Structures are given as structure tokens and as C-alpha cells.
SEDOKOL-268735 format. One line per 4 residues: number of its first residue (from 0); their letters; for each residue x, y, z of N, C-alpha, C, CB. Coordinates in steps of 0.001 Angstrom, whole numbers, plus 500000, padded with zeros to 6 digits. Glycine has a CB too. Layout:
// SEDOKOL-268735
NUM> A> X/Y/Z/X/Y/Z/X/Y/Z/X/Y/Z; ...
//
This chain:
// SEDOKOL-268735
0> MSKA> 500921/498812/500011/500027/500022/500003/500884/501271/500006/499049/500037/501252; 500693/502070/499011/501522/503283/498873/501262/504231/500016/501249/503992/497534; 502240/505191/500313/502156/506181/501269/501017/507227/500966/503481/506827/501370; 500799/507519/499730/499821/508425/499320/498736/507633/498506/500470/509572/498503
4> FNID> 497469/507888/498745/496382/507209/498046/495437/508295/497507/495620/506191/499002; 495117/508221/496182/494425/509229/495506/493096/508704/494954/495280/509784/494429; 491986/509396/495216/490694/509208/494626/490224/510461/494029/489718/508712/495609; 490066/510551/492671/489557/511756/492004/490233/513004/492399/488139/511912/492257
8> GVVI> 491563/512935/492511/492340/514048/492814/492497/514354/494323/491770/515171/492135; 491784/513667/495192/491989/513883/496622/492911/512859/497256/490674/513867/497331; 493859/513405/497930/494910/512469/498570/494518/512216/499908/496354/513040/498579; 494632/510785/500259/494312/510396/501607/495591/509674/502115/492986/509465/501674
12> KKGE> 496146/510220/503233/497399/509752/503721/497106/508584/504793/498230/510982/504350; 498122/507925/505166/498045/506860/506274/497513/507498/507460/499437/506201/506622; 496566/506843/508114/495991/507315/509393/494922/508341/509251/497045/507873/510247; 494616/508733/507926/493586/509712/507706/492170/509035/507379/494041/510650/506543
16> RKRL> 491111/509777/507632/489784/509484/507273/489124/510623/506591/489033/509092/508430; 488765/510520/505394/488276/511661/504554/487028/511288/503856/489319/512099/503519; 486124/512305/503749/484920/512188/502875/485216/513027/501679/483567/512658/503594; 484742/512529/500535/484946/513311/499319/483794/513021/498324/486343/512978/498676
20> EINV> 483697/513704/497313/482681/513628/496265/483337/513396/494910/481829/514913/496237; 482971/512342/494274/483376/512006/492880/482403/512725/491956/483368/510416/492608; 482813/513802/491360/481917/514482/490374/481562/513635/489140/482576/515767/489897; 480266/513691/488908/479746/512869/487751/479121/513623/486714/478785/511888/488182
24> SKLF> 478106/514424/487081/477346/515197/486021/476553/516301/486729/476342/514236/485168; 475579/516912/486019/474757/517959/486590/473261/517627/486181/475238/519429/486064; 472430/518102/486948/470940/518001/486601/470602/519114/485722/470000/518038/487866; 469414/519126/485214/468878/520123/484236/469107/521537/484821/467303/519873/483938
28> DHTD> 468930/521753/486170/468968/523075/486790/470402/523403/487180/468033/523138/488029; 471473/522658/486674/472799/522855/486865/473324/522480/488276/473064/524202/486561; 472474/521735/489037/472845/521161/490341/473963/520024/490022/471482/520532/491127; 475035/520103/490827/476023/518991/490611/475562/517732/491169/477354/519303/491212
32> MSIP> 475879/516653/490563/475626/515338/490993/476952/514599/491158/474706/514635/490024; 477052/514072/492366/478341/513366/492643/478072/512044/493473/479347/514347/493455; 479156/511133/493454/479081/509949/494260/479794/510258/495562/479694/508718/493536; 479070/510039/496673/479684/510280/497989/480565/509109/498407/478599/510525/499054
36> VEVI> 481771/509430/498919/482737/508481/499290/483349/508760/500608/483745/508402/498293; 483648/507689/501402/484548/507941/502634/485634/506994/502599/483798/507797/504010; 486822/507459/502819/488025/506544/502725/488662/506635/504168/489128/507022/501489; 488900/505436/504719/489547/505317/505987/490820/504507/505765/488613/504662/507045
40> RGDV> 492001/505119/506067/493288/504453/505919/493854/504267/507321/494273/505274/504995; 494349/503032/507554/495048/502750/508772/496429/503145/508787/494981/501402/509068; 497022/503107/509985/498452/503519/510161/499326/502345/509587/498810/503819/511757; 498754/501166/509560/499583/499976/509175/499142/499567/507788/499422/498752/510210
44> DGPT> 500060/499058/507019/499714/498527/505685/498771/497336/505712/500961/498131/504965; 498032/497113/504744/497115/495995/504654/496282/496017/503414/496236/495966/505828; 495221/495229/503208/494434/495180/502050/493717/496469/501771/493498/494100/502155; 493270/496632/500509/492327/497705/500190/491078/497080/499697/492891/498692/499149
48> MFIS> 489887/497511/500311/488641/496998/500024/487604/498025/499818/488260/496128/501029; 486704/497867/498901/485503/498832/498768/484300/498116/499208/485280/499367/497277; 483329/498900/499775/481965/498419/500057/481063/499421/499320/481636/498338/501666; 480168/498881/498541/479268/499779/497737/477781/499350/497954/479649/499711/496158
52> AAIH> 476941/500387/497812/475482/500127/497969/474703/501028/496898/474996/500475/499522; 473457/500718/496837/472606/501583/495950/473070/501621/494524/472570/503000/496470; 473664/500609/493904/473938/500619/492557/472605/500707/491796/474749/499410/492182; 471554/500041/492313/470213/500251/491989/469631/501225/493007/469457/498940/491945
56> GDEI> 469109/502314/492441/468743/503455/493340/467701/503130/494362/468249/504608/492535; 466850/502097/494191/465810/501833/495160/466175/500791/496184/464592/501419/494468; 467486/500284/496056/467934/499291/497054/468601/499864/498141/468789/498314/496497; 467880/500395/499151/468375/501269/500226/468951/500583/501427/467303/502122/500679
60> NGVE> 468676/499290/501608/469171/498571/502737/470677/498758/502990/468867/497143/502558; 471375/498632/501953/472824/498800/502025/473343/500093/502506/473375/498579/500765; 472598/501170/502209/472968/502510/502715/472971/502549/504187/472038/503567/502200; 471972/501945/504716/471937/501832/506198/472988/501079/506801/470738/501257/506630
64> VIRR> 473291/499912/506098/474355/499042/506521/475749/499896/506639/474476/497815/505463; 475979/500623/505597/477202/501417/505594/477247/502482/506661/477377/502053/504277; 476071/503096/506878/475945/504154/507871/476331/503568/509271/474461/504746/507874; 475799/502419/509574/476144/501811/510825/477563/501359/510937/475282/500699/511064
68> LLAR> 478064/500899/509898/479502/500438/509857/480410/501666/510169/479884/499797/508392; 480118/502780/509470/480978/503919/509666/480903/504448/511088/480624/505001/508692; 479720/504181/511792/479627/504643/513183/480443/503877/514171/478245/504604/513616; 481026/502828/513726/481794/501933/514577/483191/502494/514705/481820/500486/514011
72> KKLL> 483372/503591/515256/484690/504236/515281/485763/503475/515988/484582/505541/515901; 485383/502796/517096/486423/502028/517829/486898/500848/516979/485872/501512/519206; 486016/500225/516238/486361/499076/515354/487288/499620/514234/485026/498381/514727; 486940/500638/513562/487647/501152/512465/488979/501784/512860/486806/502117/511768
76> SNLK> 489127/502110/514109/490477/502737/514516/491514/501600/514553/490401/503490/515999; 491133/500373/514518/492166/499268/514414/492357/498802/513017/491778/498063/515267; 492010/499623/512058/492025/499156/510713/493427/499023/510169/491232/500057/509862; 493691/497962/509418/494906/497772/508648/494549/497903/507189/495570/496401/508946
80> GTLI> 495354/498801/506504/495039/498905/505088/494074/500059/504783/494449/497599/504600; 493280/499941/503717/492395/501061/503359/490896/500486/503019/493044/501872/502066; 489987/501088/503672/488604/500886/503375/487928/502016/502652/487903/500627/504587; 487326/501720/501530/486619/502667/500775/485156/502338/500746/487169/502751/499418
84> VVPI> 484340/503243/501309/482920/502912/501383/482175/503974/500406/482374/502990/502977; 481182/503393/499706/480394/504203/498787/478953/503817/499029/480818/503990/497277; 478264/504641/499915/476884/504308/500268/475910/504455/499202/476450/505098/501353; 476086/505386/498216/475149/505544/497135/475935/505731/495853/474191/506728/497388
88> VNMF> 475929/504641/495037/476551/504748/493731/475651/505391/492729/476965/503412/493241; 474407/504959/492680/473486/505547/491667/472621/506698/492355/472516/504379/491041; 473223/507829/492468/472662/508924/493232/471421/509476/492430/473771/510061/493489; 471398/509283/491134/470167/509732/490393/468928/508952/490746/470383/509622/488897
92> GFNR> 469065/507610/490752/468048/506709/491133/467635/506815/492552/468464/505390/490862; 468549/506999/493448/468438/507080/494870/467507/508241/495232/469824/507246/495513; 467845/509402/494643/467053/510624/494859/465580/510578/494270/467813/511800/494230; 465346/509680/493387/463978/509558/492816/463320/508249/493187/464018/509681/491294
96> NVRY> 463970/507444/494077/463389/506149/494613/463173/505159/493416/461963/506421/495392; 464004/505176/492454/463902/504302/491363/465122/503447/491121/463604/505057/490202; 464993/502394/490393/466162/501483/490243/467132/501978/489195/465701/500070/489872; 466788/502615/488161/467569/502909/486945/468109/504378/487006/466670/502692/485644
100> LPDR> 468791/504750/486090/469264/506101/485777/468414/506845/484859/470580/506057/485222; 468586/508214/484704/467718/508943/483873/467640/508452/482433/468118/510314/483897; 468754/507733/481903/468693/507234/480571/468065/505893/480414/469993/507194/480035; 467433/505476/481547/466677/504241/481671/467523/502959/481561/465619/504220/480626
104> RDLN> 468864/503117/481835/469783/501908/481831/469978/501440/483218/471178/502218/481193; 470307/500146/483274/470634/499483/484544/472098/499596/484694/470170/497991/484597; 472565/500343/485779/473999/500450/486067/474765/499202/486160/474184/501134/487270; 474035/498207/486830/474692/496887/487001/474675/495970/485817/474072/496181/488102
108> RTFP> 474297/496515/484696/474539/495760/483417/475383/496607/482413/473147/495359/482743; 476060/497585/482992/476884/498631/482170/478285/498633/482367/476473/499990/482449; 478733/497894/483417/480270/497901/483739/480942/497128/482702/480639/497269/485178; 482192/497490/482371/483037/498583/482995/482759/499999/482574/484451/498333/482701
112> GSKN> 481770/500142/481746/481506/501493/481221/482357/502050/480188/481539/502379/482238; 482161/503348/479878/482980/504053/478907/483032/505569/479280/482407/503840/477452; 484217/506169/479081/484403/507470/479445/483556/508443/478629/485791/507774/479345; 483249/508042/477344/482431/508919/476441/481171/508290/476039/483185/509285/475201
116> GSLT> 480651/507394/476827/479426/506686/476482/478166/507434/477018/479482/505242/477050; 477173/506614/477361/475899/507106/477896/476232/507578/479399/474712/505910/477833; 475248/508326/479926/475407/508706/481374/475763/507490/482258/474082/509361/481911; 475000/506521/482084/475125/505216/482859/476596/504648/482611/473954/504099/482356
120> AQIA> 476976/504660/481383/478372/504061/481074/479385/504979/481668/478660/503890/479479; 479226/506298/481700/480225/507188/482228/480345/507033/483773/479878/508640/481844; 479229/506812/484495/479197/506629/485874/479938/505268/486237/477724/506659/486357; 479638/504208/485439/480292/502904/485535/481798/503038/485409/479760/501958/484461
124> HKFM> 482229/503762/484396/483610/503971/484069/484267/504735/485276/483746/504772/482696; 483629/505707/485720/484201/506520/486798/484349/505690/488012/483351/507741/487101; 483391/504818/488433/483418/504054/489500/484454/502997/489453/482196/503547/489688; 484618/502360/488294/485734/501435/488028/487075/502060/488172/485625/500873/486670
128> TEIV> 487190/503286/487548/488532/503917/487597/488959/504390/488934/488586/505052/486689; 488031/505055/489614/488408/505716/490900/488316/504848/492033/487586/506878/491173; 487511/503750/492068/487218/502840/493214/487737/501416/493017/485715/502780/493453; 487126/500733/492085/487290/499323/491913/488857/498952/491575/486295/498848/490745
132> NKCQ> 489362/499725/490631/490769/499395/490105/491769/499671/491199/491154/500262/488796; 491453/500279/492320/492400/500557/493317/492306/499578/494555/492220/501983/493738; 491464/498602/494357/491190/497612/495442/491620/496217/495069/489705/497590/495789; 491788/495434/496185/492031/493941/496004/490727/493209/496263/493177/493388/497000
136> YGID> 489813/493839/497076/488602/493186/497500/487423/494109/497416/488747/492667/498888; 486328/493506/497402/484999/494380/497314/483784/493561/497820/484686/494865/495737; 482863/494377/498397/481544/493786/498763/480502/494762/498325/481417/493481/500316; 479583/494251/497441/478543/494968/496746/477176/494573/497391/478583/494643/495193
140> LHTG> 476481/495554/498010/475173/495230/498822/474041/495582/497894/475034/496099/500268; 473101/494523/497938/471815/494620/497108/470690/494112/497876/471895/493831/495777; 469456/494338/497452/468224/493807/497939/467484/493056/496806/467360/494935/498517; 466335/492533/497096/465509/492136/495969/465071/493220/495153/464377/491429/496392
144> SVHR> 464677/493064/493868/464187/494119/493121/462746/494590/493598/464189/493699/491687; 462176/495558/492965/460893/496087/493507/459893/494974/493552/460340/497271/492650; 459243/494998/494790/458266/494014/495084/458702/492615/495250/457331/494043/494114; 460055/492450/495540/460554/491163/495806/461375/491152/497052/461328/490673/494671
148> YNLS> 461291/490096/497844/462012/490107/499074/462935/488851/499071/461023/490129/500307; 464190/489124/499434/465244/488082/499452/465749/487648/500920/466456/488621/498630; 465907/486430/501068/466611/485956/502258/468056/486440/502160/466538/484383/502390; 468718/486640/503329/470133/487077/503270/470906/485923/502638/470720/487455/504727
152> QIRA> 471723/486295/501565/472519/485283/500913/473673/486028/500304/471705/484462/499844; 474695/485189/499920/475836/485725/499196/475939/485024/497835/477148/485546/500017; 476207/485856/496849/476426/485316/495507/477852/485629/495119/475412/485906/494466; 478600/484577/494665/479939/484787/494465/480564/483723/493498/480604/484802/495780
156> FIDN> 481682/483975/492973/482348/483074/492054/483153/482124/492977/483285/483866/490979; 482516/480956/493335/483188/480101/494339/484227/479265/493823/482263/479257/494999; 484466/479209/492488/485566/478520/491933/486912/479044/492434/485494/478600/490470; 486890/480438/492738/488089/480949/493292/488147/480733/494759/488231/482363/492982
160> EEIK> 489271/480068/495229/489295/479601/496595/489320/480774/497652/490516/478696/496776; 489888/481950/497292/489957/483035/498353/488473/483678/498364/491188/484223/497985; 487835/483811/497270/486443/484301/497281/485577/483295/498085/485885/484476/495788; 485850/481998/497903/485046/481020/498599/485174/481199/500127/485465/479600/498180
164> EMAY> 486406/481407/500524/486717/481624/501996/486057/482869/502444/488261/481721/502281; 485991/483917/501672/485366/485115/502094/483874/484873/502228/485664/486245/501132; 483326/484261/501195/481868/483962/501208/481404/483241/502447/481502/483133/500013; 482135/482182/502832/481855/481373/503994/482079/482174/505275/482721/480119/503986
168> SFGV> 482983/483007/505348/483181/483825/506526/482093/484828/506766/484454/484522/506431; 481427/485277/505671/480346/486265/505847/479266/485805/506816/479710/486575/504511; 479088/484524/506819/478209/483968/507819/476757/483852/507545/478340/484701/508947; 476281/484229/506342/474846/484006/506036/474553/482536/505742/474414/484869/504830
172> PVIL> 473411/481968/505897/473238/480576/505810/473320/480011/504342/471933/480241/506431; 473115/480974/503290/472973/480458/501972/474081/481168/501050/471471/480709/501449; 474798/480387/500320/475693/480954/499292/475262/480340/497939/477250/480643/499618; 475191/481220/496946/474880/480806/495551/476199/480957/494699/473662/481714/494928
176> NANI> 476641/479872/494096/477672/479952/493203/477166/480507/491875/478303/478636/493057; 476865/481810/491917/476059/482446/490852/476918/482749/489578/475421/483776/491396; 476379/482556/488445/477075/482948/487236/477227/484429/487169/476358/482449/486020; 478363/484910/486534/478577/486230/486391/477900/486753/485201/479938/486493/486367
180> RDGS> 477015/487887/485440/476287/488424/484348/476983/489455/483609/475072/488928/484783; 476801/489480/482262/477454/490466/481461/477067/491858/481975/477090/490289/479975; 478115/492704/482002/477977/494142/482398/477765/494378/483926/476787/494757/481637; 477831/493299/484679/477730/493516/486166/478976/493980/486747/477328/492274/486881
184> LRQA> 478845/494668/487869/480041/495021/488603/480844/493946/489011/479742/495743/489714; 480247/492815/489429/480908/491597/489881/481861/491034/488697/479779/490502/490318; 481261/491033/487450/481977/490537/486310/483244/491475/486064/481006/490485/485038; 482974/492793/486036/484092/493776/485717/485145/493760/486743/483572/495206/485596
188> ATEK> 484711/493618/488017/485682/493578/489093/486594/492297/489069/484938/493663/490420; 485871/491253/488815/486551/489857/488693/487671/489886/487612/485450/488699/488286; 487198/490516/486439/488159/490626/485329/489357/491399/485648/487536/491223/484169; 489277/492266/486663/490402/493143/487105/491105/492474/488264/489897/494581/487528
192> GVKI> 490797/491251/488640/491517/490543/489705/490962/490897/491044/492998/490857/489667; 489839/491576/491179/489312/491970/492468/488455/490792/492998/488469/493311/492354; 488706/490430/494290/487900/489402/494870/486532/490030/495481/488760/488653/495985; 485429/489709/494959/484255/490386/495254/483119/489454/495677/483875/491181/494108
196> LLFE> 482354/489923/496649/481122/489249/497037/479990/490175/496757/481133/488821/498518; 478840/489508/496359/477519/490309/496292/476604/489784/497360/476784/490190/494844; 476125/490673/498265/475213/490329/499249/473762/490767/498780/475637/490978/500584; 472853/489803/498982/471485/490040/498636/470673/489851/499934/471007/489078/497475
200> GGEA> 469706/490820/500147/468769/490543/501291/467784/491667/501371/469533/490391/502672; 466605/491286/501730/465535/492323/501983/464818/492718/500703/466146/493601/502632; 464207/493859/500760/463297/494383/499664/463649/495824/499301/461779/494317/500109; 463425/496164/498101/463709/497544/497632/462801/498555/498393/463473/497659/496056
204> LRYN> 463381/499704/498613/462635/500861/499202/462211/500527/500693/461320/501196/498299; 462863/499586/501298/462586/499261/502715/463799/498937/503568/461666/498112/502777; 463807/499423/504785/464793/498917/505650/464328/497672/506439/465210/499992/506567; 465152/496644/506517/464712/495431/507250/465931/495160/508288/464422/494101/506175
208> ENII> 465546/495217/509541/466514/495170/510629/467365/493937/510649/465822/495281/511908; 466737/492761/510453/467477/491524/510451/468468/491438/509226/466479/490339/510435; 467994/491969/508178/468898/491936/506962/470146/492961/507126/468013/492332/505619; 469789/494110/507718/470844/495104/508009/471930/494479/508921/470222/496384/508695
212> KSAE> 471447/493863/510041/472352/493211/511108/473257/492190/510381/471465/492447/512301; 472602/491353/509599/473345/490196/508954/474386/490751/508004/472356/489219/508159; 474061/491794/507209/475126/492329/506338/476287/493101/507046/474491/493246/505342; 475858/493797/508069/476921/494534/508855/477850/493475/509594/476221/495556/509957
216> NGIV> 477314/492460/510169/478085/491452/510848/479005/490694/509798/477108/490453/511602; 478384/490410/508737/479073/489784/507628/480282/490484/507150/478183/489641/506534; 480126/491860/506883/481212/492731/506397/482342/492675/507389/480731/494203/506194; 482058/492885/508690/483110/492897/509711/483811/491550/509765/482526/493247/511092
220> AVMY> 483111/490377/509552/483684/489155/509613/484720/488965/508393/482574/488120/509634; 484316/489485/507213/485140/489412/506074/486396/490263/506259/484371/489833/504864; 486214/491488/506885/487321/492377/507135/488365/491710/508061/486809/493688/507747; 487869/491012/509008/488763/490244/509967/489443/489089/509240/487933/489675/511202
224> KIGM> 488633/488485/508372/489141/487269/507625/490404/487586/506735/487979/486695/506693; 490308/488829/506054/491337/489142/505025/492472/489928/505684/490717/489970/503820; 492376/490146/507052/493389/490835/507760/493373/492368/507903/494548/490489/507174; 492114/492898/507803/492002/494329/507843/491756/494782/509262/490898/494809/506924
228> LSVK> 491404/493917/510168/491172/494245/511587/492178/493571/512449/489776/493849/512027; 492842/494249/513353/493842/493677/514183/493266/493097/515430/494855/494671/514510; 492101/493534/515811/491386/493062/516991/490186/492275/516563/490970/494223/517894; 489923/491150/517102/488751/490322/516674/487464/490878/517337/488962/488776/517073
232> PKSI> 486527/491328/516567/485262/491839/517163/484490/490774/517784/484407/492516/516151; 483696/491232/518819/482824/490209/519487/481790/489521/518587/482085/490859/520621; 481275/490331/517569/480335/489728/516623/480859/488610/515838/479857/490708/515714; 482128/488546/515633/482814/487524/514828/482509/486105/515370/484357/487785/514826
236> SKVA> 482548/486020/516676/482379/484700/517284/480913/484275/517029/482728/484725/518852; 479946/485056/516994/478555/484550/516645/478360/484222/515212/477513/485562/517014; 479120/484877/514321/479062/484611/512888/479820/483320/512582/479651/485802/512079; 480928/483070/513341/481724/481885/513010/481034/480597/513441/483095/481976/513663
240> KKEV> 480129/480726/514412/479355/479511/514888/478258/479048/513941/478709/479802/516238; 477918/479849/513068/476780/479604/512175/477253/478766/511007/476147/480938/511677; 476459/477729/510624/476795/476884/509566/476403/477544/508217/476126/475543/509758; 477130/477344/507214/476849/477928/505892/476760/476843/504912/477906/478939/505462
244> FLAS> 475795/477004/503971/475534/476023/502952/475637/476562/501571/474222/475445/503142; 476251/475791/500712/476407/476225/499329/475326/475551/498477/477840/475889/498792; 474505/476384/497854/473454/475798/496997/473955/475154/495783/472494/476806/496601; 473405/473960/495414/473807/473293/494220/473187/473903/492929/473444/471851/494338
248> ASHW> 472025/474553/493147/471363/475222/492012/470182/476041/492619/470847/474144/490894; 469583/476816/491703/468441/477660/492134/467458/477887/490889/468992/479093/492719; 466261/478050/491112/465288/478260/490006/464018/479032/490498/464865/476864/489394; 463376/479667/489572/462179/480434/489913/460895/479538/489526/462189/481880/489116
252> VRAP> 459956/479640/490463/458630/479045/490252/457702/480140/489757/458072/478383/491568; 457041/480001/488697/456253/481053/488120/454746/480857/488183/456648/481221/486745; 454019/481938/488017/452562/481863/488156/451980/481001/487033/451930/483286/488136; 451123/479973/487296/450535/479241/486213/449355/479870/485653/450205/477932/486619
256> HSGS> 448922/481035/486189/447695/481690/485753/447654/483146/486358/446419/480832/486205; 446964/483976/485735/446798/485438/486323/445708/485338/487358/446376/486596/485158; 445950/486285/488449/444919/486394/489428/445470/486941/490739/444265/485058/489638; 444751/486607/491835/445116/486981/493114/445981/485860/493843/443861/487309/493874
260> LHIR> 447113/486247/494391/448071/485305/494920/447850/485104/496432/449502/485789/494636; 447658/483989/496889/447481/483576/498296/448593/482601/498747/446087/482910/498483; 449573/483165/499442/450845/482486/499807/450611/481464/500945/451928/483546/500249; 451208/480360/500756/451252/479343/501838/452674/479112/502432/450714/478008/501295
264> KNVG> 453582/479495/501636/455079/479319/502140/455746/480684/501959/455950/478127/501264; 456768/480885/502850/457405/482150/502878/458945/481973/502734/457038/482886/504171; 459609/483120/502706/461087/483070/502613/461694/482333/503796/461672/484493/502536; 462666/481383/503498/463351/480715/504547/462714/479325/504735/463307/481551/505846
268> NKVK> 461519/479145/504215/460787/477837/504466/461377/476795/503604/459242/477939/504180; 461380/475550/504095/461724/474377/503327/460553/473912/502546/462225/473282/504208; 460694/473488/501295/459495/473094/500471/459920/471755/499884/459092/474209/499286; 458944/470872/499697/459147/469536/499077/458611/469640/497596/458363/468353/499930
272> KNEI> 459246/468763/496757/458731/468651/495348/457284/468468/495320/459369/467508/494603; 456599/469234/494489/455169/469251/494268/454364/469699/495435/454723/467943/493878; 454967/470214/496416/454168/470871/497606/453568/472118/497110/455093/471218/498900; 452361/472451/497595/451615/473674/497235/452356/474904/497950/450023/473549/497707
276> LAIV> 452789/475805/497136/453432/477068/497662/452482/478220/497760/454593/477492/496777; 451514/478234/496867/450502/479381/496880/449336/478925/495939/451184/480844/496348; 448232/479667/496096/447071/479427/495236/446801/480794/494497/445768/478916/496109; 446517/480704/493146/446252/481844/492367/444712/481665/492059/447220/481937/491041
280> SDPF> 443865/482695/492402/442450/482564/492114/441898/483841/491427/441679/482272/493417; 440688/483710/490880/440042/484866/490349/439397/485684/491409/439057/484482/489348; 438801/486883/491094/438193/487760/492151/437025/487019/492856/437661/489129/491511; 436401/486030/492281/435216/485474/492822/435637/484219/493677/434195/485113/491664
284> GIEK> 436892/483768/493527/437295/482590/494244/436795/481294/493601/436812/482679/495647; 436297/481315/492342/435786/480163/491765/436967/479327/491111/434699/480552/490748; 437763/480029/490271/438869/479345/489663/440110/479354/490680/439227/480047/488268; 440710/478245/490869/441878/478114/491662/443014/477349/490955/441519/477447/492929
288> HYVR> 444154/477953/490946/445273/477419/490293/446456/477290/491367/445653/478335/489058; 446963/476040/491493/447874/475673/492535/449358/475953/491963/447637/474109/492971; 450224/476735/492826/451544/476918/492564/452300/475784/493279/451983/478302/492982; 453029/474987/492552/453612/473837/493203/455187/473936/493135/453084/472508/492521
292> AKKT> 455829/473399/494016/457325/473405/494033/457817/472364/492903/457903/472981/495561; 458835/472814/492169/459390/471860/491170/460311/470874/491766/460113/472581/490087; 461069/471372/492749/462094/470469/493523/462027/470752/494941/463588/470679/493061; 462605/469885/495719/462763/470095/497106/463848/471134/497329/463077/468796/497810
296> GIII> 463644/472193/498247/464640/473257/498441/464218/474207/499494/464887/474007/497168; 464874/475317/499529/464640/476438/500467/464188/477689/499567/466024/476768/501361; 463162/478334/500019/462719/479599/499353/463678/480712/499763/461215/479981/499747; 464396/481258/498812/465327/482373/499168/464927/483703/498557/466744/482039/498718
300> GITM> 463772/483738/497826/463273/484916/497328/461792/484767/497027/464039/485324/496149; 461054/485833/497150/459573/485774/496998/459036/487051/496444/458890/485481/498332; 457973/487037/495674/457255/488183/495213/456414/488734/496389/456368/487818/493984; 456305/490111/496472/455574/490771/497529/454256/491335/497005/456420/491876/498145
304> LPLV> 454019/491147/495669/452771/491588/495104/451707/490483/495128/452995/492068/493693; 450437/490739/495688/449429/489720/495681/448756/489591/494283/448392/490029/496755; 448878/490474/493364/448327/490351/492024/449385/490010/491027/447636/491612/491616; 449139/488934/490368/450138/488421/489442/449558/488069/488050/450793/487196/490046
308> NNGD> 450482/488113/487049/450104/487734/485739/450797/486356/485481/450509/488850/484677; 450168/485655/484418/450593/484358/484079/452026/484457/483641/449710/483742/483015; 452950/483687/484327/454379/483652/484002/455176/484490/484906/454620/484083/482614; 454581/485323/485862/455394/486059/486712/456157/485208/487664/454614/487011/487410
312> ALFH> 457352/485680/488025/458295/484878/488946/457782/485068/490295/459840/485338/488876; 457455/484004/491079/456776/484094/492409/457761/483691/493526/455487/483158/492454; 458436/482550/493304/459252/481994/494381/460610/481635/493808/458569/480748/495034; 461664/482095/494456/463061/481730/494113/463462/480575/495107/464081/483036/494236
316> VATF> 463763/479455/494495/464044/478276/495371/465458/477785/495131/463023/477111/495108; 466294/477578/496155/467581/477113/496111/467531/475631/496514/468486/477950/496993; 468345/474796/495812/468383/473322/496129/469668/472965/496816/468235/472456/494842; 469568/471987/497692/470835/471610/498437/470839/470107/498632/470942/472350/499865
320> ENIK> 471981/469498/498885/472057/468057/499105/471518/467784/500521/473546/467520/498930; 471856/468610/501460/471406/468388/502961/470381/469381/503339/472621/468523/504002; 469182/469221/502735/468089/470185/502851/467655/470390/504362/466869/469691/501987; 467611/469311/505023/467087/469418/506427/468022/470272/507271/466929/467995/507088
324> EVAS> 469280/470100/507093/470230/470890/507904/470139/472394/507556/471690/470375/507677; 470013/472643/506276/469910/474028/505803/468702/474697/506407/469834/474084/504273; 467562/473992/506389/466348/474571/506870/466431/474924/508397/465198/473607/506594; 467123/474018/509081/467342/474258/510599/468201/475434/510807/468013/473025/511319
328> EVER> 469270/475504/509968/470171/476648/510160/469635/477918/509789/471363/476477/509445; 468770/478061/508789/468111/479209/508365/467246/479724/509547/467287/478915/507104; 466494/478784/510153/465616/479129/511336/466496/479665/512468/464785/477849/511848; 467539/478929/512800/468433/479421/513922/469057/480772/513613/469575/478401/514202
332> YNEG> 469450/480900/512353/470092/482224/512060/469161/483340/512235/470634/482279/510664; 467896/483247/511780/466948/484404/512016/466684/484629/513423/465635/484199/511335; 466517/483478/514156/466280/483655/515627/467481/484393/516340/466055/482229/516304; 468688/484071/515859/469853/484702/516502/469940/486180/516266/471109/484069/516023
336> LDEN> 469557/486606/515017/469516/488069/514716/468443/488728/515504/469285/488335/513220; 467376/488165/515837/466269/488804/516644/466806/488962/518038/464904/487929/516650; 467754/488193/518448/468292/488283/519871/469239/489386/520020/468992/486998/520302; 469874/489747/518973/471020/490772/518965/470464/492156/519337/471742/490851/517501
//
């Protein structure tokens, strides 16, 4: 780690903690729009890691996770290396409570971006240049998309042994060895050699206390795992005791018909093949269409809308070899968060 560290022209020295703004663009009324960043550098050399949230402007849980992490001054005073936190990447969407940018593009399908491309491409390029390319590690915080709720989970490229160790140390009960999507931050970061985890949990435009706790505890556990913290936090012991399971696959169960959705199973529930997950009915309750599980697994994502169209994604189900143990651990995990 060099003695001087530079982000968008701002120098952060060893032992310093600075807030800065990465200039991006202007609104129609000439108001400056910028990406807020806080950099914390330890006195001792160590890894450099970024934590980002709100790449989708309506996914606000991660913003609160970062706020709480930054408030842990005693913890961060023991930092080795450099921590770069970006609570709001998509400031345009965040200010309007929407997922996308003004040009209607998805930022997480536009990386690594382009210096002279669309607005979304320019933001992606700036974020890659000023943040990602200066790090060895990263954690990107997400929620379910609008009207979808996700169980706390990690998505990562598990074929890389170091990323696998980071994923397990995060301590959430479910890990998906997820394919890297074209244009995603995870793909662009991986191609640059950055070890990155994607955390999913909760619902767009909502704070969920259990999800926030699980993400904050997981981040601290990863920081300790990669050598960024010299003192072992108390929360690490709780995370380390939790069993983590790698999903062998996952799939969506879709609506067999349009109508009103009446759910029988929820996030975190174990389901058996052909078990009824929900019933779709007409407004009179005369026609009934059963939504059944394709395979035995754990529900890790669910729609929050009771009105559905034929083919809508309703339940995201992950499959495991040791399904009973996973179901028990998910239940214990959620109970443990309630006690904190």
C-alpha cells in the first residue's frame, strides 16, 4: 500500500479518514451530482477493500448498513490497510426512489462502462477507475428488486478459493455459486482481479432490521478474515458459529395463471417437490390454480405483490444436498439476529 492514496484528485494519507465527492454530472438546473465516498486508511499497511450500495437506486438497505459500519469508530480505529465505502453509487436513482438512471439503463449491466458513452456508462467507468481498480477486495450490497424480498444470501464466484473463503466467513446461511452476468460490477471487478462478494437481502425501498444486522456482521467478519482488523470483534464469534451451505442450484417458480396470489410458504421455508406454495384465484374465488414446487429446496426469494400475471416469477428456490440441515440453520440464523 503506497504512502499516498488518491481518489479523483483527493489524497488520503496513512491514518487519515476523509469524505469526498466524485463528480459525475449535473441536473437540468445545473445542480452538481456526485458519488459520495468515505476513505479510511489505517496506520499499518494492509488490504484495500471497497463496500458499495445503491447501485440500483431503490435498494436502500445497504445505505443503512454502511451508515452503521461507519459509526463503529472503535472498530475502524484498528484498521489495517484502506477501506473505501460508497453508500450511494446511483445517486440519480436514489434521489428519485427508482432502480435505474435517467437514461433508463441499469447501472449493474453497464460495467466497466465508457468514458464517452451514455450517462450510465460514464458513471460505471468513473466508479471502476476511481474505486474498483484501486482495490484487491470488494463487497457489493443489494436487495431484491421492486416488490421482491430476498433471504440474506451471498452470490459469488466460488471456483476462486479466496472468494470462497470470504463467502463462507460472511456467515449468512446460503451461498449461491452464481454465474457472472454480462455488464455487472461483479464481472468487471473479477476481470480486474478483484475478489468480490455480492450480498442480497431484503426488499427495495425498505429497511429490514434483520437483513441490516446480517450484512453489517458479515462485512466485519470478512474484514477480519482478510486481515483488515487487528482486534477480533465480538460479533465475529457469533458469525463463526453459524453453519453455511452452498446451494447446488436455484430456480424460479412462476405463476401458472393470472389472478390473486394467496401464499402458503414464505422466505426461509423448506419446500418439498410438488408441495403447494400458493394458490392463484380469480376475484370470485371460483377458479383456483395451485403453485407447486418443482424440486425440494429452500425459498430464498419471493414476490411481495398479491396480484400476478401468468408467468410472473413468484418463488426463488435454492436446492441443496442436505436440505434438512439448511432449513434448521436458516431458522436458527433468523432467531439469532432477533436476539441481537
